[in-house]
Backbone as CSV, one residue per row, in Angstrom:
resi,resn,N_x,N_y,N_z,CA_x,CA_y,CA_z,C_x,C_y,C_z
1,MET,0.837,-1.190,0.000,0.000,0.000,0.000,0.877,1.248,0.000
2,SER,0.348,2.315,-0.486,1.043,3.591,-0.623,0.959,4.394,0.682
3,GLU,1.733,5.482,0.745,1.649,6.416,1.866,0.329,7.182,1.824
4,ASP,-0.276,7.289,0.651,-1.559,7.965,0.462,-2.665,7.053,0.993
5,PRO,-3.430,7.476,2.019,-4.461,6.607,2.594,-5.615,6.308,1.640
6,ASN,-5.694,7.018,0.515,-6.746,6.760,-0.460,-6.345,5.720,-1.499
7,ILE,-5.081,5.299,-1.507,-4.620,4.303,-2.474,-4.590,2.929,-1.809
8,HIS,-5.223,1.964,-2.480,-5.342,0.615,-1.924,-5.017,-0.425,-2.981
9,ASP,-4.339,-1.488,-2.562,-4.178,-2.664,-3.404,-5.427,-3.510,-3.239
10,ALA,-5.785,-4.232,-4.302,-7.020,-4.999,-4.284,-6.874,-6.230,-5.166
11,ALA,-7.740,-7.210,-4.932,-7.736,-8.427,-5.736,-9.075,-9.142,-5.588
12,CYS,-9.355,-10.000,-6.551,-10.512,-10.879,-6.441,-10.160,-12.009,-5.459
13,HIS,-11.054,-12.948,-5.256,-10.839,-14.023,-4.288,-9.683,-14.938,-4.678
14,CYS,-9.603,-15.316,-5.958,-8.549,-16.240,-6.384,-7.217,-15.552,-6.658
15,GLY,-7.220,-14.216,-6.743,-5.997,-13.464,-6.942,-5.565,-13.297,-8.391
16,LYS,-6.336,-13.845,-9.330,-5.968,-13.673,-10.744,-6.121,-12.227,-11.191
17,VAL,-7.113,-11.508,-10.640,-7.301,-10.090,-10.944,-6.751,-9.293,-9.771
18,ARG,-5.717,-8.496,-10.047,-5.117,-7.651,-9.014,-5.041,-6.227,-9.549
19,PHE,-5.352,-5.271,-8.671,-5.330,-3.875,-9.097,-5.024,-2.955,-7.933
20,ARG,-4.709,-1.725,-8.271,-4.482,-0.659,-7.286,-5.481,0.433,-7.631
21,VAL,-6.080,1.024,-6.614,-7.123,2.021,-6.842,-6.940,3.200,-5.897
22,ARG,-7.259,4.384,-6.406,-7.272,5.593,-5.566,-8.736,5.938,-5.309
23,LEU,-9.129,5.918,-4.046,-10.498,6.254,-3.663,-10.683,7.768,-3.639
24,VAL,-11.878,8.220,-3.928,-12.189,9.647,-3.970,-12.052,10.289,-2.590
25,ASP,-12.614,9.652,-1.580,-12.641,10.235,-0.233,-12.544,9.132,0.810
26,GLY,-11.532,8.306,0.673,-11.367,7.205,1.609,-12.619,6.350,1.679
27,PHE,-13.021,5.993,2.885,-14.208,5.169,3.065,-15.450,5.995,3.368
28,ASN,-15.373,7.304,3.189,-16.529,8.173,3.446,-17.624,8.024,2.400
29,THR,-17.346,7.309,1.308,-18.352,7.135,0.257,-18.969,5.743,0.257
30,ILE,-18.713,4.938,1.287,-19.258,3.575,1.292,-20.773,3.610,1.206
31,ARG,-21.299,2.614,0.455,-22.752,2.478,0.362,-23.109,1.150,-0.269
32,ARG,-24.336,0.769,-0.028,-24.941,-0.360,-0.720,-26.075,0.195,-1.552
33,CYS,-26.625,-0.625,-2.389,-27.728,-0.226,-3.256,-28.810,-1.286,-3.143
34,ASP,-30.072,-0.875,-3.295,-31.163,-1.842,-3.198,-31.818,-2.158,-4.548
35,CYS,-31.119,-1.861,-5.657,-31.673,-2.229,-6.967,-31.712,-3.762,-7.062
36,SER,-32.388,-4.283,-8.067,-32.562,-5.731,-8.198,-31.225,-6.476,-8.263
37,PHE,-30.260,-5.921,-8.940,-28.964,-6.579,-9.080,-28.160,-6.509,-7.787
38,CYS,-28.072,-5.330,-7.199,-27.268,-5.160,-5.977,-27.853,-5.913,-4.788
39,ARG,-29.176,-6.044,-4.743,-29.776,-6.855,-3.667,-29.224,-8.258,-3.707
40,MET,-29.068,-8.801,-4.905,-28.558,-10.168,-5.030,-27.042,-10.233,-4.853
41,ARG,-26.354,-9.212,-5.293,-24.887,-9.190,-5.208,-24.433,-8.949,-3.770
42,GLY,-25.071,-8.029,-3.068,-24.817,-7.813,-1.656,-23.518,-7.119,-1.283
43,ALA,-22.855,-6.500,-2.223,-21.562,-5.884,-1.928,-21.703,-4.461,-1.397
44,ILE,-20.698,-4.043,-0.666,-20.564,-2.647,-0.242,-19.526,-2.023,-1.175
45,ALA,-19.870,-0.869,-1.732,-18.982,-0.213,-2.695,-18.474,1.106,-2.142
46,VAL,-17.327,1.499,-2.638,-16.694,2.764,-2.309,-16.299,3.414,-3.636
47,THR,-16.162,4.727,-3.661,-16.035,5.459,-4.918,-14.597,5.732,-5.355
48,ALA,-14.381,5.544,-6.663,-13.140,5.944,-7.340,-13.537,6.581,-8.666
49,ARG,-12.688,7.449,-9.164,-12.943,8.060,-10.476,-12.436,7.142,-11.593
50,LEU,-13.042,7.269,-12.780,-12.512,6.558,-13.938,-11.051,6.961,-14.101
51,GLY,-10.234,6.045,-14.469,-8.809,6.331,-14.632,-8.008,6.170,-13.358
52,GLU,-8.680,5.888,-12.241,-7.978,5.750,-10.951,-7.786,4.283,-10.552
53,ILE,-7.992,3.380,-11.516,-7.691,1.965,-11.291,-6.509,1.600,-12.183
54,GLU,-5.522,0.960,-11.585,-4.382,0.440,-12.338,-4.380,-1.075,-12.168
55,PHE,-4.572,-1.804,-13.253,-4.566,-3.258,-13.170,-3.132,-3.758,-13.149
56,LEU,-2.822,-4.552,-12.147,-1.490,-5.115,-11.974,-1.402,-6.492,-12.611
57,ALA,-2.546,-7.185,-12.679,-2.617,-8.512,-13.290,-4.080,-8.858,-13.545
58,GLY,-4.314,-9.630,-14.604,-5.613,-10.247,-14.814,-6.727,-9.389,-15.381
59,GLU,-6.426,-8.228,-15.914,-7.504,-7.421,-16.491,-8.239,-8.217,-17.576
60,ASP,-7.515,-9.058,-18.290,-8.121,-9.894,-19.326,-8.936,-11.044,-18.742
61,ASN,-8.881,-11.243,-17.426,-9.656,-12.283,-16.760,-10.979,-11.742,-16.200
62,LEU,-11.272,-10.492,-16.498,-12.545,-9.898,-16.076,-13.618,-10.154,-17.127
63,THR,-14.834,-10.325,-16.676,-15.974,-10.434,-17.575,-16.961,-9.327,-17.225
64,LEU,-17.676,-8.854,-18.209,-18.574,-7.710,-18.059,-20.023,-8.167,-18.053
65,TYR,-20.816,-7.584,-17.141,-22.256,-7.818,-17.112,-22.961,-6.475,-17.155
66,GLN,-23.956,-6.350,-18.030,-24.792,-5.155,-18.119,-26.248,-5.599,-18.196
67,PHE,-27.150,-4.763,-17.682,-28.577,-5.082,-17.751,-29.371,-3.799,-17.870
68,ASN,-30.656,-3.915,-18.056,-31.599,-2.801,-18.150,-31.129,-1.778,-19.179
69,THR,-30.699,-0.595,-18.764,-30.304,0.449,-19.724,-28.937,0.177,-20.336
70,GLY,-28.147,-0.702,-19.741,-26.809,-1.001,-20.243,-25.781,0.064,-19.906
71,THR,-26.176,1.072,-19.132,-25.258,2.162,-18.784,-24.216,1.703,-17.769
72,ALA,-24.661,1.058,-16.705,-23.731,0.558,-15.686,-23.005,-0.665,-16.239
73,LYS,-21.735,-0.761,-15.911,-20.905,-1.875,-16.350,-20.333,-2.548,-15.109
74,HIS,-20.661,-3.821,-14.925,-20.245,-4.573,-13.742,-19.218,-5.620,-14.152
75,TRP,-18.029,-5.575,-13.508,-16.961,-6.506,-13.845,-16.779,-7.549,-12.753
76,PHE,-16.522,-8.788,-13.192,-16.345,-9.951,-12.325,-15.141,-10.748,-12.792
77,CYS,-14.480,-11.419,-11.870,-13.405,-12.339,-12.228,-14.034,-13.568,-12.890
78,LYS,-13.508,-13.966,-14.046,-14.020,-15.136,-14.764,-13.757,-16.430,-13.997
79,THR,-12.722,-16.433,-13.156,-12.340,-17.658,-12.461,-13.135,-17.864,-11.179
80,CYS,-13.121,-16.882,-10.279,-13.780,-17.068,-8.979,-15.157,-16.411,-8.895
81,GLY,-15.508,-15.558,-9.868,-16.836,-14.952,-9.908,-17.019,-13.721,-9.041
82,ILE,-15.965,-13.270,-8.386,-16.098,-12.126,-7.485,-16.251,-10.832,-8.267
83,TYR,-17.246,-10.032,-7.856,-17.454,-8.682,-8.396,-16.322,-7.808,-7.863
84,THR,-15.582,-7.165,-8.765,-14.480,-6.293,-8.358,-14.862,-4.815,-8.380
85,HIS,-15.589,-4.404,-9.433,-15.935,-2.988,-9.560,-17.010,-2.808,-10.631
86,HIS,-17.589,-1.625,-10.641,-18.543,-1.297,-11.697,-18.470,0.185,-12.031
87,GLN,-18.808,0.502,-13.261,-18.956,1.897,-13.673,-20.408,2.254,-13.400
88,ARG,-20.613,3.316,-12.667,-21.944,3.644,-12.168,-22.877,4.222,-13.232
89,ARG,-24.127,3.858,-13.126,-25.162,4.478,-13.948,-25.471,5.872,-13.423
90,SER,-25.478,6.018,-12.100,-25.821,7.311,-11.484,-24.780,8.376,-11.794
91,ASP,-23.527,7.966,-11.985,-22.454,8.892,-12.365,-21.404,8.093,-13.130
92,PRO,-21.527,8.016,-14.466,-20.603,7.206,-15.266,-19.143,7.661,-15.216
93,SER,-18.851,8.770,-14.546,-17.452,9.183,-14.374,-16.840,8.532,-13.136
94,GLN,-17.602,7.656,-12.479,-17.132,7.005,-11.256,-17.226,5.487,-11.359
95,TYR,-16.345,4.853,-10.596,-16.433,3.420,-10.349,-16.926,3.208,-8.930
96,GLY,-17.675,2.158,-8.741,-17.942,1.610,-7.417,-16.979,0.450,-7.257
97,ILE,-16.203,0.450,-6.195,-15.203,-0.590,-5.945,-15.699,-1.470,-4.802
98,ASN,-15.657,-2.767,-4.980,-16.057,-3.705,-3.937,-15.062,-3.611,-2.779
99,VAL,-15.505,-3.122,-1.617,-14.575,-2.953,-0.485,-13.971,-4.272,-0.036
100,ALA,-14.677,-5.377,-0.256,-14.156,-6.680,0.154,-12.938,-7.092,-0.667
101,CYS,-12.722,-6.457,-1.810,-11.540,-6.739,-2.634,-10.309,-5.970,-2.164
102,LEU,-10.503,-4.930,-1.364,-9.378,-4.116,-0.893,-8.593,-4.881,0.166
103,THR,-7.296,-4.924,0.017,-6.433,-5.652,0.941,-6.624,-5.135,2.371
104,GLY,-6.905,-6.061,3.283,-7.039,-5.719,4.692,-8.365,-5.076,5.079
105,VAL,-9.333,-5.037,4.167,-10.618,-4.396,4.441,-11.730,-5.435,4.353
106,SER,-12.679,-5.357,5.262,-13.839,-6.237,5.268,-15.107,-5.385,5.279
107,PRO,-16.171,-5.841,4.635,-17.439,-5.108,4.717,-17.941,-4.996,6.157
108,PHE,-17.455,-5.873,7.016,-17.883,-5.870,8.414,-17.072,-4.904,9.274
109,ASP,-16.172,-4.158,8.649,-15.411,-3.117,9.352,-16.248,-1.862,9.572
110,PHE,-17.410,-1.776,8.923,-18.221,-0.558,8.943,-19.513,-0.805,9.713
111,PRO,-19.681,-0.155,10.858,-20.879,-0.405,11.670,-22.170,0.074,11.008
112,GLU,-22.093,1.081,10.138,-23.272,1.560,9.422,-22.906,1.868,7.976
113,VAL,-23.770,1.440,7.074,-23.580,1.697,5.651,-24.897,2.212,5.091
114,ILE,-24.839,3.342,4.418,-26.030,3.895,3.767,-26.430,2.974,2.622
115,VAL,-27.730,2.758,2.497,-28.271,1.982,1.388,-28.949,2.962,0.437
116,ALA,-28.385,3.076,-0.763,-28.932,3.990,-1.767,-30.198,3.393,-2.371
117,ASP,-31.142,4.250,-2.688,-32.403,3.836,-3.308,-32.161,3.606,-4.797
118,GLY,-31.757,2.398,-5.140,-31.512,2.049,-6.534,-32.759,1.589,-7.249
119,VAL,-33.812,1.289,-6.489,-35.102,0.947,-7.097,-35.642,2.173,-7.831
120,HIS,-35.515,3.335,-7.182,-35.882,4.617,-7.796,-34.575,5.310,-8.156
121,HIS,-34.036,4.951,-9.293,-32.711,5.393,-9.698,-32.673,6.894,-9.977
122,PRO,-31.564,7.582,-9.598,-31.451,9.025,-9.848,-31.681,9.410,-11.308
123,SER,-31.269,8.536,-12.232,-31.466,8.830,-13.653,-32.932,8.736,-14.065
124,ASP,-33.749,8.117,-13.224,-35.170,7.951,-13.530,-36.050,8.950,-12.791
125,GLY,-35.457,9.824,-12.002,-36.242,10.788,-11.227,-35.969,10.641,-9.753
126,LYS,-37.012,10.368,-8.982,-36.917,10.269,-7.522,-35.900,9.217,-7.077
127,SER,-35.081,9.578,-6.134,-34.151,8.639,-5.516,-33.726,9.210,-4.175
128,GLY,-32.849,8.538,-3.520,-32.355,9.020,-2.235,-31.795,7.875,-1.426
129,ILE,-32.026,7.935,-0.144,-31.532,6.901,0.760,-32.687,5.960,1.090
130,ALA,-32.464,4.675,0.869,-33.477,3.670,1.164,-33.418,3.247,2.627
131,GLY,-32.247,3.373,3.254,-32.108,2.956,4.640,-30.653,2.930,5.069
132,ILE,-30.436,2.309,6.209,-29.091,2.172,6.780,-28.913,0.699,7.141
133,LEU,-27.814,0.122,6.696,-27.463,-1.241,7.058,-26.548,-1.154,8.271
134,ARG,-26.897,-1.864,9.340,-26.100,-1.813,10.571,-25.526,-3.183,10.877
135,TYR,-24.296,-3.175,11.385,-23.618,-4.393,11.774,-22.992,-4.183,13.134
136,SER,-23.217,-5.135,14.026,-22.538,-5.103,15.316,-22.059,-6.520,15.628
137,ARG,-20.888,-6.594,16.181,-20.329,-7.911,16.516,-21.049,-8.496,17.733
138,ALA,-21.249,-9.781,17.693,-21.931,-10.484,18.784,-21.039,-10.576,20.009
């Protein structure tokens, strides 16, 4: 990892896809989404700008999934199936990065995560915060 707290090394589960990313504002942008796809995927994402991902290995091992409007682009490792990042529909100049891919970071490190209203997408009109996901250790 770099001296810059916004720069993180990351990888999929099997390690075939490895990358380094600069986050926009550290972990202050963490969120989940309640759209049909994100409900099933279940990941917590953090924000990076386009051009702020450097692939160290395995970029050719990523596969792309798009649905509905085709604006958002979701990338997964072809080998282990882990979602690594996506280009956002709400702001195509940004990536959502799977925090679980960041070295030394777990989705359970965050006691509260905002859940964005992806059912009512910002590009479709009304949107906002659907709720707050809370985690506490037993």
